[in-house]
Residue, then its C-alpha position, 0 to 999 in steps of 0.5 A: m531694465q526696469t524692475v517692478t516690486y511687488g510686496f516682497c517680489t519683483s517682476k525678475g521674481l527676486f525676493m529683495l532683501k538686504w544680504y543680511g536678511y538672507l543671513g538671518l534666514l539661514l540662521i532661523l533655518l539652522a536653529e530650527i533644524n537644531f531644535h530637532y537634533v540638539v547639537q551642542p553648543f548651538a542648542d545652548w546658544y539657540i535664543v542668540i542664533i534664532w533672535t539674531g536672525y530674527i533681527l536681521l531678517a525684520d531690519s532687512l524687511v524694514y529697509h525693503i519697504k522704507g529704503k532705510s532701517l535701524i541696522s542700515s541707517y541708525p547703527k548706533e541706536i541698534l547697539s544701544m538697545a542691545v546695551l539697554s536690553l540687559p538691565f531692562w530685562l533685569i527689572f523682570e528677573f527681579y520681579n520673578f523673584f517676588t512672583h515665582s512666574w517662571y524658572y529656566v531649565n538646561y540654561l547656562w547663566y553666562v548665555h543668559i547675558f547674550d540672550f537678554i540683549t536681544i530682547l529690546p532690539a527684537v521688540m523694536e525691530t518688529f515695532t519699526l516693521v509694524r510701523a512701516l506697514k502703517l498699521g492703524t494710521r487710518f485712525d490717526s488725525a492731525r491735532r495742534a499741540i496743546k501750548s499749556k505745557s505746564a498745566n499738562a505736567f501738573s496733570a500728569k503727576l498724579p498718573v506718574a505716582i499711580g504708575l510708580v505704585l503699580m511699578l512696585s506692585p510686584i515686589v509688595l504683592g508677590p504672585v498677585g503682582v504679576l497682574f501689574m508685571w508687564s503694565g506697571i513700568g509702562l504706566f510709570l514711564d509714559p506720564l514721566n516721558y511726557i513731562t519731560g518732553r520724551a516720546s510718550l503715547l499721552q503726547k502722541a494722543s494729544i495730537g491725534i496720533k492713535s496708531t503708536i499705541l496699536q503698533a506698540s501693542v502689535a509689535g508686543l503680541i507678535m513677539g510673544f508668539f514667536w518667542e513661546f513658538w521657539n521656546y516650546q521647541a528649544y532644549p534650554q527652555w523657560v518653564y511657566t508656574m502660573p496656572s490658567l486663570i480663565i480657560n485651561v487652554k495653552i498656546f504652545a506652553m503659555p496659557v491663552e490669557g498669558y498672551i495679554g501680557y505681551i500687549p503692555f510689554g511691547i508698550t513698555c519696551f517702546l516707552f523704556y527705549a523712549f526714556f533713555r533715547h532722549g538723552l542719547f540721540k538728539n536726532k528725530n527717528d520717524l521709524l521709531a516715531m521718536 
């Protein structure tokens, strides 16, 4: 009997996911229940539990749409993201020593190690899902690649220098540097990636691909919503010390304008992984646009 697919449902009424997608849903459900009952040790490990569930679910949705996904088709890549995620997030923890933007309540230090390894995989899985849905591709226009690479490399050196200054600004400027906390690394890496032949937004824009920056931005915003939503309910939490700068309105615990920072953060995740992927994997990965 032939089965016709409509969105995520079929004519048989089944929700077609990889088996681990259902496991992901179960983990998210259990974590949500435990937000209210606070059963230990699950409450302490809620980030690992709920974000593992999210990663499994998002990956399964990508597989449903594309017939392939990071976990099912590129397992070494998802593992490399997990390994890179810890040093990646520690950069922002280092920034926080100077900006004093947040602090943690009810956290165990060793749980943090496992918490942080979920960050990059979760963002990149979200990016692959947004990309699989072809968000923004209508704005793409094919162009020839620019042949004069030496000239482009020269013209990109100044943005690299500017990006380096902005990347260091949270350390130098303290709390004021939070304005560049989420964008400085990306502004440094994008022209650097371009010069060195890695995936970059500059390179993609030069050949008419505008959708990547939109997809990475939307992935960052989606992640920001769920991070704040699940943090708001949790027993161990991070608490923001920054005041509202524009309007005194919060979505969960985050001032509304704070969500803007998730846009460059999503882009930074893409560029950070692209920088390291270049030396780790030589094959192309269309799920990641790399």
